BALOBA-1460 file (C-alpha; in Angstrom, 3 decimals):
// residues 308
<rec num="1" residu="m" x="20.671" y="25.229" z="20.855"/>
<rec num="2" residu="i" x="22.173" y="25.990" z="24.279"/>
<rec num="3" residu="v" x="25.009" y="23.818" z="25.540"/>
<rec num="4" residu="p" x="23.551" y="21.282" z="28.005"/>
<rec num="5" residu="k" x="24.757" y="21.361" z="31.576"/>
<rec num="6" residu="a" x="24.328" y="19.138" z="34.607"/>
<rec num="7" residu="g" x="21.721" y="20.149" z="37.156"/>
<rec num="8" residu="k" x="18.214" y="19.444" z="38.348"/>
<rec num="9" residu="v" x="15.590" y="18.360" z="35.781"/>
<rec num="10" residu="l" x="11.983" y="19.563" z="35.866"/>
<rec num="11" residu="c" x="9.441" y="17.182" z="34.290"/>
<rec num="12" residu="v" x="6.019" y="18.564" z="33.350"/>
<rec num="13" residu="g" x="2.920" y="16.873" z="31.945"/>
<rec num="14" residu="r" x="-0.212" y="15.025" z="32.913"/>
<rec num="15" residu="l" x="-0.362" y="12.302" z="35.557"/>
<rec num="16" residu="y" x="-2.625" y="9.286" z="35.077"/>
<rec num="17" residu="c" x="-3.595" y="6.233" z="37.034"/>
<rec num="18" residu="d" x="-2.804" y="3.379" z="34.628"/>
<rec num="19" residu="l" x="-5.109" y="0.357" z="34.770"/>
<rec num="20" residu="v" x="-3.017" y="-2.287" z="33.041"/>
<rec num="21" residu="f" x="-4.796" y="-5.376" z="31.711"/>
<rec num="22" residu="s" x="-1.943" y="-7.812" z="31.055"/>
<rec num="23" residu="g" x="-1.949" y="-11.282" z="29.538"/>
<rec num="24" residu="a" x="-4.766" y="-10.610" z="27.067"/>
<rec num="25" residu="p" x="-4.708" y="-13.180" z="24.243"/>
<rec num="26" residu="k" x="-5.448" y="-10.478" z="21.671"/>
<rec num="27" residu="m" x="-6.577" y="-6.884" z="21.368"/>
<rec num="28" residu="p" x="-10.339" y="-6.433" z="21.832"/>
<rec num="29" residu="v" x="-12.509" y="-5.494" z="18.869"/>
<rec num="30" residu="v" x="-16.024" y="-4.076" z="18.759"/>
<rec num="31" residu="g" x="-18.649" y="-6.694" z="19.612"/>
<rec num="32" residu="e" x="-16.241" y="-9.102" z="21.319"/>
<rec num="33" residu="e" x="-15.048" y="-9.579" z="24.894"/>
<rec num="34" residu="v" x="-11.455" y="-10.425" z="25.729"/>
<rec num="35" residu="f" x="-10.296" y="-11.664" z="29.146"/>
<rec num="36" residu="a" x="-6.957" y="-10.562" z="30.593"/>
<rec num="37" residu="k" x="-4.977" y="-12.691" z="33.021"/>
<rec num="38" residu="k" x="-4.194" y="-9.826" z="35.389"/>
<rec num="39" residu="l" x="-5.160" y="-6.254" z="36.282"/>
<rec num="40" residu="s" x="-2.713" y="-3.936" z="38.062"/>
<rec num="41" residu="t" x="-2.688" y="-0.219" z="38.872"/>
<rec num="42" residu="h" x="0.289" y="2.107" z="38.431"/>
<rec num="43" residu="a" x="1.180" y="5.768" z="38.331"/>
<rec num="44" residu="g" x="1.369" y="6.779" z="34.693"/>
<rec num="45" residu="g" x="2.081" y="9.647" z="32.361"/>
<rec num="46" residu="g" x="5.379" y="10.430" z="30.679"/>
<rec num="47" residu="a" x="6.373" y="13.176" z="33.110"/>
<rec num="48" residu="f" x="6.280" y="10.830" z="36.097"/>
<rec num="49" residu="i" x="7.802" y="7.804" z="34.350"/>
<rec num="50" residu="t" x="10.734" y="9.772" z="32.937"/>
<rec num="51" residu="a" x="11.263" y="11.413" z="36.333"/>
<rec num="52" residu="a" x="11.247" y="8.018" z="38.070"/>
<rec num="53" residu="y" x="13.963" y="6.664" z="35.780"/>
<rec num="54" residu="l" x="16.047" y="9.819" z="36.195"/>
<rec num="55" residu="v" x="15.869" y="9.480" z="39.980"/>
<rec num="56" residu="s" x="17.138" y="5.899" z="39.681"/>
<rec num="57" residu="a" x="20.384" y="7.392" z="38.324"/>
<rec num="58" residu="d" x="20.675" y="9.703" z="41.348"/>
<rec num="59" residu="q" x="19.567" y="12.617" z="39.177"/>
<rec num="60" residu="k" x="17.808" y="15.451" z="41.025"/>
<rec num="61" residu="v" x="14.296" y="15.734" z="39.590"/>
<rec num="62" residu="s" x="11.185" y="17.750" z="40.325"/>
<rec num="63" residu="l" x="7.699" y="17.185" z="38.957"/>
<rec num="64" residu="c" x="5.076" y="19.823" z="38.220"/>
<rec num="65" residu="s" x="1.703" y="18.260" z="37.510"/>
<rec num="66" residu="t" x="-1.827" y="17.797" z="38.796"/>
<rec num="67" residu="i" x="-2.483" y="14.683" z="40.871"/>
<rec num="68" residu="p" x="-5.952" y="13.159" z="40.318"/>
<rec num="69" residu="s" x="-8.287" y="13.135" z="43.290"/>
<rec num="70" residu="g" x="-9.780" y="10.092" z="45.028"/>
<rec num="71" residu="p" x="-8.450" y="6.516" z="45.030"/>
<rec num="72" residu="f" x="-6.765" y="6.904" z="41.637"/>
<rec num="73" residu="g" x="-4.742" y="9.794" z="42.980"/>
<rec num="74" residu="e" x="-3.770" y="7.775" z="46.028"/>
<rec num="75" residu="v" x="-2.066" y="5.210" z="43.762"/>
<rec num="76" residu="i" x="-0.067" y="7.981" z="42.100"/>
<rec num="77" residu="e" x="0.862" y="9.776" z="45.320"/>
<rec num="78" residu="a" x="2.144" y="6.548" z="46.873"/>
<rec num="79" residu="e" x="4.430" y="5.861" z="43.895"/>
<rec num="80" residu="i" x="5.714" y="9.447" z="43.768"/>
<rec num="81" residu="q" x="6.586" y="9.374" z="47.470"/>
<rec num="82" residu="k" x="8.319" y="6.017" z="47.076"/>
<rec num="83" residu="s" x="10.318" y="7.234" z="44.073"/>
<rec num="84" residu="g" x="12.019" y="10.185" z="45.771"/>
<rec num="85" residu="i" x="10.906" y="12.701" z="43.127"/>
<rec num="86" residu="d" x="10.464" y="16.276" z="44.395"/>
<rec num="87" residu="s" x="6.701" y="16.779" z="44.056"/>
<rec num="88" residu="s" x="6.447" y="19.984" z="46.081"/>
<rec num="89" residu="q" x="5.086" y="21.865" z="43.043"/>
<rec num="90" residu="c" x="2.366" y="19.314" z="42.249"/>
<rec num="91" residu="l" x="-1.229" y="20.130" z="43.126"/>
<rec num="92" residu="k" x="-4.131" y="17.790" z="43.794"/>
<rec num="93" residu="a" x="-7.207" y="18.028" z="41.579"/>
<rec num="94" residu="s" x="-10.521" y="19.001" z="43.119"/>
<rec num="95" residu="a" x="-12.925" y="16.203" z="44.050"/>
<rec num="96" residu="e" x="-15.394" y="17.439" z="41.409"/>
<rec num="97" residu="m" x="-12.941" y="16.853" z="38.561"/>
<rec num="98" residu="s" x="-13.195" y="13.496" z="36.792"/>
<rec num="99" residu="p" x="-10.042" y="11.416" z="37.337"/>
<rec num="100" residu="q" x="-7.325" y="11.081" z="34.729"/>
<rec num="101" residu="v" x="-7.221" y="7.360" z="34.028"/>
<rec num="102" residu="t" x="-5.655" y="5.269" z="31.274"/>
<rec num="103" residu="v" x="-6.799" y="1.749" z="30.444"/>
<rec num="104" residu="a" x="-3.743" y="0.058" z="28.968"/>
<rec num="105" residu="i" x="-3.575" y="-3.268" z="27.146"/>
<rec num="106" residu="p" x="0.010" y="-4.346" z="26.434"/>
<rec num="107" residu="s" x="1.058" y="-7.026" z="23.969"/>
<rec num="108" residu="s" x="4.469" y="-8.456" z="23.151"/>
<rec num="109" residu="n" x="5.012" y="-5.926" z="20.349"/>
<rec num="110" residu="d" x="2.875" y="-2.883" z="21.155"/>
<rec num="111" residu="r" x="0.076" y="-1.591" z="23.329"/>
<rec num="112" residu="a" x="-3.308" y="0.161" z="23.136"/>
<rec num="113" residu="f" x="-4.679" y="2.889" z="25.395"/>
<rec num="114" residu="l" x="-8.033" y="4.422" z="26.284"/>
<rec num="115" residu="t" x="-7.564" y="7.612" z="28.298"/>
<rec num="116" residu="n" x="-9.637" y="10.214" z="30.093"/>
<rec num="117" residu="r" x="-8.093" y="13.680" z="30.367"/>
<rec num="118" residu="s" x="-9.401" y="16.183" z="32.847"/>
<rec num="119" residu="g" x="-8.542" y="19.786" z="33.641"/>
<rec num="120" residu="l" x="-5.253" y="21.504" z="32.831"/>
<rec num="121" residu="a" x="-2.011" y="19.655" z="32.141"/>
<rec num="122" residu="i" x="0.070" y="21.937" z="34.370"/>
<rec num="123" residu="p" x="-0.914" y="23.557" z="37.680"/>
<rec num="124" residu="n" x="-0.400" y="27.236" z="38.439"/>
<rec num="125" residu="t" x="2.739" y="26.391" z="40.406"/>
<rec num="126" residu="i" x="4.709" y="26.179" z="37.146"/>
<rec num="127" residu="t" x="6.377" y="29.592" z="37.537"/>
<rec num="128" residu="v" x="7.610" y="28.760" z="41.037"/>
<rec num="129" residu="a" x="8.782" y="25.348" z="39.805"/>
<rec num="130" residu="m" x="10.790" y="26.927" z="36.983"/>
<rec num="131" residu="d" x="12.352" y="29.526" z="39.284"/>
<rec num="132" residu="d" x="14.254" y="26.776" z="41.127"/>
<rec num="133" residu="s" x="17.887" y="27.925" z="40.998"/>
<rec num="134" residu="e" x="19.124" y="24.320" z="40.736"/>
<rec num="135" residu="l" x="17.345" y="23.654" z="37.432"/>
<rec num="136" residu="s" x="19.306" y="23.148" z="34.222"/>
<rec num="137" residu="h" x="16.791" y="21.286" z="32.063"/>
<rec num="138" residu="l" x="13.053" y="21.136" z="31.345"/>
<rec num="139" residu="h" x="11.435" y="17.960" z="30.024"/>
<rec num="140" residu="i" x="7.939" y="18.279" z="28.529"/>
<rec num="141" residu="a" x="6.281" y="14.881" z="28.450"/>
<rec num="142" residu="e" x="3.895" y="15.337" z="25.527"/>
<rec num="143" residu="l" x="3.166" y="17.658" z="22.623"/>
<rec num="144" residu="a" x="-0.370" y="18.182" z="23.948"/>
<rec num="145" residu="t" x="1.012" y="19.787" z="27.121"/>
<rec num="146" residu="l" x="3.111" y="22.203" z="25.064"/>
<rec num="147" residu="s" x="0.120" y="22.938" z="22.821"/>
<rec num="148" residu="e" x="-1.948" y="23.805" z="25.886"/>
<rec num="149" residu="f" x="0.846" y="25.843" z="27.461"/>
<rec num="150" residu="p" x="3.099" y="27.065" z="24.588"/>
<rec num="151" residu="k" x="4.846" y="29.720" z="26.684"/>
<rec num="152" residu="l" x="6.722" y="26.915" z="28.463"/>
<rec num="153" residu="t" x="9.443" y="27.157" z="25.812"/>
<rec num="154" residu="q" x="10.068" y="30.862" z="26.326"/>
<rec num="155" residu="m" x="9.869" y="30.536" z="30.107"/>
<rec num="156" residu="a" x="12.631" y="27.914" z="29.970"/>
<rec num="157" residu="k" x="14.769" y="29.926" z="27.546"/>
<rec num="158" residu="d" x="14.460" y="33.028" z="29.736"/>
<rec num="159" residu="r" x="15.959" y="30.977" z="32.569"/>
<rec num="160" residu="g" x="18.763" y="29.490" z="30.470"/>
<rec num="161" residu="l" x="17.368" y="25.956" z="30.539"/>
<rec num="162" residu="t" x="17.721" y="23.349" z="27.838"/>
<rec num="163" residu="i" x="14.457" y="21.707" z="26.753"/>
<rec num="164" residu="s" x="13.472" y="18.208" z="25.671"/>
<rec num="165" residu="l" x="10.050" y="17.226" z="24.350"/>
<rec num="166" residu="d" x="8.411" y="13.852" z="23.863"/>
<rec num="167" residu="c" x="5.558" y="13.683" z="21.381"/>
<rec num="168" residu="s" x="3.043" y="11.121" z="22.673"/>
<rec num="169" residu="w" x="0.270" y="10.203" z="20.275"/>
<rec num="170" residu="d" x="-2.605" y="12.677" z="20.117"/>
<rec num="171" residu="e" x="-5.048" y="12.294" z="17.238"/>
<rec num="172" residu="s" x="-6.175" y="15.914" z="17.480"/>
<rec num="173" residu="l" x="-2.639" y="17.331" z="17.137"/>
<rec num="174" residu="i" x="-0.381" y="14.883" z="15.385"/>
<rec num="175" residu="d" x="-1.141" y="15.733" z="11.750"/>
<rec num="176" residu="k" x="-1.716" y="19.481" z="12.047"/>
<rec num="177" residu="p" x="0.973" y="21.626" z="10.334"/>
<rec num="178" residu="t" x="0.670" y="24.125" z="13.196"/>
<rec num="179" residu="s" x="1.850" y="21.450" z="15.625"/>
<rec num="180" residu="r" x="5.261" y="21.419" z="13.968"/>
<rec num="181" residu="e" x="5.679" y="25.078" z="14.886"/>
<rec num="182" residu="l" x="5.588" y="24.105" z="18.563"/>
<rec num="183" residu="l" x="9.008" y="22.500" z="18.086"/>
<rec num="184" residu="k" x="10.715" y="25.883" z="17.619"/>
<rec num="185" residu="g" x="12.984" y="26.480" z="20.610"/>
<rec num="186" residu="i" x="13.091" y="22.811" z="21.628"/>
<rec num="187" residu="d" x="16.639" y="21.419" z="21.900"/>
<rec num="188" residu="v" x="15.881" y="17.666" z="21.789"/>
<rec num="189" residu="f" x="12.720" y="16.109" z="20.326"/>
<rec num="190" residu="l" x="12.031" y="12.456" z="21.240"/>
<rec num="191" residu="p" x="9.112" y="11.020" z="19.219"/>
<rec num="192" residu="n" x="8.618" y="7.422" z="18.190"/>
<rec num="193" residu="e" x="8.747" y="6.671" z="14.483"/>
<rec num="194" residu="k" x="4.972" y="6.578" z="14.025"/>
<rec num="195" residu="e" x="4.601" y="9.980" z="15.675"/>
<rec num="196" residu="l" x="7.403" y="11.549" z="13.638"/>
<rec num="197" residu="r" x="5.962" y="10.228" z="10.384"/>
<rec num="198" residu="a" x="2.504" y="11.561" z="11.212"/>
<rec num="199" residu="l" x="3.792" y="14.945" z="12.379"/>
<rec num="200" residu="f" x="5.853" y="15.527" z="9.210"/>
<rec num="201" residu="c" x="3.583" y="13.565" z="6.803"/>
<rec num="202" residu="i" x="6.415" y="11.158" z="5.936"/>
<rec num="203" residu="k" x="5.550" y="8.197" z="3.674"/>
<rec num="204" residu="d" x="9.039" y="7.155" z="2.531"/>
<rec num="205" residu="e" x="12.394" y="6.960" z="4.320"/>
<rec num="206" residu="v" x="12.720" y="9.323" z="7.278"/>
<rec num="207" residu="a" x="16.283" y="10.134" z="6.179"/>
<rec num="208" residu="n" x="14.888" y="11.786" z="3.052"/>
<rec num="209" residu="h" x="13.265" y="14.419" z="5.284"/>
<rec num="210" residu="q" x="16.298" y="15.209" z="7.430"/>
<rec num="211" residu="n" x="16.579" y="18.850" z="6.354"/>
<rec num="212" residu="e" x="12.884" y="19.556" z="6.794"/>
<rec num="213" residu="i" x="12.828" y="18.050" z="10.293"/>
<rec num="214" residu="l" x="15.946" y="19.927" z="11.388"/>
<rec num="215" residu="r" x="14.464" y="23.245" z="10.320"/>
<rec num="216" residu="h" x="12.195" y="22.863" z="13.329"/>
<rec num="217" residu="v" x="14.473" y="21.291" z="15.966"/>
<rec num="218" residu="p" x="18.264" y="20.649" z="16.008"/>
<rec num="219" residu="v" x="18.375" y="17.171" z="17.617"/>
<rec num="220" residu="v" x="15.732" y="14.511" z="16.961"/>
<rec num="221" residu="v" x="15.757" y="11.077" z="18.576"/>
<rec num="222" residu="v" x="13.465" y="8.593" z="16.822"/>
<rec num="223" residu="k" x="12.418" y="5.645" z="18.998"/>
<rec num="224" residu="r" x="11.780" y="2.566" z="16.848"/>
<rec num="225" residu="g" x="10.920" y="-0.151" z="19.367"/>
<rec num="226" residu="k" x="12.619" y="-3.476" z="18.661"/>
<rec num="227" residu="k" x="14.528" y="-1.787" z="15.803"/>
<rec num="228" residu="g" x="16.360" y="0.461" z="18.261"/>
<rec num="229" residu="a" x="16.611" y="4.202" z="17.827"/>
<rec num="230" residu="d" x="17.957" y="6.803" z="15.409"/>
<rec num="231" residu="l" x="19.458" y="10.175" z="16.221"/>
<rec num="232" residu="i" x="19.158" y="12.890" z="13.590"/>
<rec num="233" residu="t" x="21.358" y="15.988" z="13.591"/>
<rec num="234" residu="e" x="22.683" y="18.282" z="10.886"/>
<rec num="235" residu="a" x="25.968" y="16.378" z="10.944"/>
<rec num="236" residu="s" x="24.677" y="12.816" z="10.698"/>
<rec num="237" residu="i" x="22.087" y="10.148" z="11.411"/>
<rec num="238" residu="i" x="23.224" y="7.689" z="14.102"/>
<rec num="239" residu="t" x="21.523" y="4.331" z="14.699"/>
<rec num="240" residu="d" x="21.726" y="2.139" z="17.790"/>
<rec num="241" residu="s" x="20.181" y="-1.307" z="18.013"/>
<rec num="242" residu="a" x="17.666" y="-2.311" z="20.664"/>
<rec num="243" residu="i" x="18.886" y="-4.475" z="23.563"/>
<rec num="244" residu="p" x="17.497" y="-8.032" z="23.212"/>
<rec num="245" residu="c" x="15.398" y="-9.025" z="26.232"/>
<rec num="246" residu="e" x="12.132" y="-10.624" z="27.284"/>
<rec num="247" residu="v" x="9.157" y="-8.318" z="26.683"/>
<rec num="248" residu="k" x="6.490" y="-8.189" z="29.397"/>
<rec num="249" residu="d" x="5.041" y="-4.710" z="28.901"/>
<rec num="250" residu="t" x="6.060" y="-1.920" z="26.515"/>
<rec num="251" residu="i" x="4.173" y="0.775" z="28.456"/>
<rec num="252" residu="g" x="6.588" y="3.500" z="29.562"/>
<rec num="253" residu="a" x="9.510" y="2.191" z="27.508"/>
<rec num="254" residu="g" x="9.744" y="5.425" z="25.532"/>
<rec num="255" residu="d" x="9.642" y="7.508" z="28.707"/>
<rec num="256" residu="a" x="12.371" y="5.354" z="30.256"/>
<rec num="257" residu="f" x="14.392" y="5.823" z="27.066"/>
<rec num="258" residu="n" x="13.967" y="9.587" z="27.451"/>
<rec num="259" residu="a" x="15.458" y="9.456" z="30.940"/>
<rec num="260" residu="g" x="18.550" y="7.568" z="29.797"/>
<rec num="261" residu="f" x="19.123" y="9.962" z="26.917"/>
<rec num="262" residu="i" x="18.480" y="13.143" z="28.935"/>
<rec num="263" residu="f" x="20.672" y="12.030" z="31.840"/>
<rec num="264" residu="s" x="23.610" y="11.329" z="29.554"/>
<rec num="265" residu="w" x="23.036" y="14.450" z="27.427"/>
<rec num="266" residu="i" x="22.961" y="16.960" z="30.299"/>
<rec num="267" residu="n" x="26.095" y="15.292" z="31.677"/>
<rec num="268" residu="g" x="27.975" y="16.044" z="28.457"/>
<rec num="269" residu="r" x="28.247" y="12.568" z="26.964"/>
<rec num="270" residu="p" x="28.640" y="12.067" z="23.181"/>
<rec num="271" residu="l" x="25.349" y="11.678" z="21.334"/>
<rec num="272" residu="y" x="25.922" y="8.018" z="20.438"/>
<rec num="273" residu="e" x="26.400" y="7.241" z="24.148"/>
<rec num="274" residu="c" x="23.190" y="9.121" z="24.959"/>
<rec num="275" residu="l" x="21.393" y="6.990" z="22.390"/>
<rec num="276" residu="r" x="22.796" y="3.805" z="23.885"/>
<rec num="277" residu="a" x="21.819" y="4.865" z="27.404"/>
<rec num="278" residu="g" x="18.283" y="5.436" z="26.157"/>
<rec num="279" residu="n" x="18.100" y="1.947" z="24.674"/>
<rec num="280" residu="l" x="19.477" y="0.394" z="27.865"/>
<rec num="281" residu="n" x="16.772" y="2.102" z="29.906"/>
<rec num="282" residu="g" x="14.069" y="1.135" z="27.420"/>
<rec num="283" residu="a" x="15.169" y="-2.497" z="27.591"/>
<rec num="284" residu="e" x="14.892" y="-2.470" z="31.375"/>
<rec num="285" residu="a" x="11.409" y="-0.934" z="31.216"/>
<rec num="286" residu="i" x="9.892" y="-3.639" z="29.008"/>
<rec num="287" residu="k" x="10.947" y="-6.389" z="31.416"/>
<rec num="288" residu="h" x="8.368" y="-5.175" z="33.955"/>
<rec num="289" residu="i" x="4.613" y="-4.554" z="34.049"/>
<rec num="290" residu="g" x="3.881" y="-0.893" z="34.839"/>
<rec num="291" residu="g" x="5.555" y="2.181" z="33.395"/>
<rec num="292" residu="s" x="7.976" y="2.951" z="36.227"/>
<rec num="293" residu="r" x="8.512" y="-0.519" z="37.705"/>
<rec num="294" residu="g" x="11.746" y="-1.002" z="35.798"/>
<rec num="295" residu="a" x="13.184" y="2.035" z="37.579"/>
<rec num="296" residu="e" x="12.732" y="0.255" z="40.906"/>
<rec num="297" residu="n" x="14.965" y="-2.588" z="39.703"/>
<rec num="298" residu="l" x="17.293" y="-0.600" z="37.492"/>
<rec num="299" residu="s" x="20.979" y="-1.240" z="37.998"/>
<rec num="300" residu="q" x="22.635" y="2.164" z="38.038"/>
<rec num="301" residu="t" x="25.305" y="0.875" z="35.692"/>
<rec num="302" residu="l" x="22.715" y="1.007" z="32.891"/>
<rec num="303" residu="i" x="22.962" y="4.775" z="32.611"/>
<rec num="304" residu="t" x="25.638" y="5.911" z="35.025"/>
<rec num="305" residu="e" x="28.293" y="3.929" z="33.162"/>
<rec num="306" residu="f" x="28.218" y="6.813" z="30.675"/>
<rec num="307" residu="s" x="28.548" y="9.581" z="33.275"/>
<rec num="308" residu="a" x="32.068" y="8.947" z="34.493"/>
């Protein structure tokens, strides 16, 4: 693992237009209709949401992704421009390509998604994006992006960058033994507990599999929702409790957590402080409907208090 250093962060991964149906009394089941109280549209995808929260801490961030075409893309472009993220290496999808859209139904404890993917996760501007001399860190927003473009890891290592990876649930990848091999070369892995258990076929306590997990990646941050988060390294397992708050929407909470952790980590803070910064960001995210809306209201003290 390379020593992290402060600098610009590049976030890569798919962009979606999130259609969020909030206030549903229950999750829909086959043969029944459920009525939500509200529908709202938001820019989505882990790459954008993490980038938005990083920017809220005055962190320099660039985004390399494909922006959907048509009205869905217009929603995303407007939010990117408002956020202040450097999107100069993003490309717009052709009009013939079906839009990347996620239907999201949040509840007080979890959420469900129905998503359409289209085209490639990363545009052909990726090499130019990674040649930015200001970069110090690459964040890959989902395992599926790395599976589609596995040379990302070596490209980052060749440029002396540290690398973080979120998992993001993907039924076609999550339980394949070959997917674990994608973690080689990653410095920080940030799955939620369900994803980690599926990826490593864990049925009992995660701590019992510490050595096996660390054979693939040296630092693992396990997001556990209202139970907080765990940080697994060779030296120890650290736990930090979640921040109590009103839950409006859990969409994007993990991506917001990533931003808090990454910001503190590249700025040289101790790992337990990075974990706390992640939980503080996650708590802010779930107070708002829409993945990045918490970043718009985020008090900088939530993560910059650890950067002094």
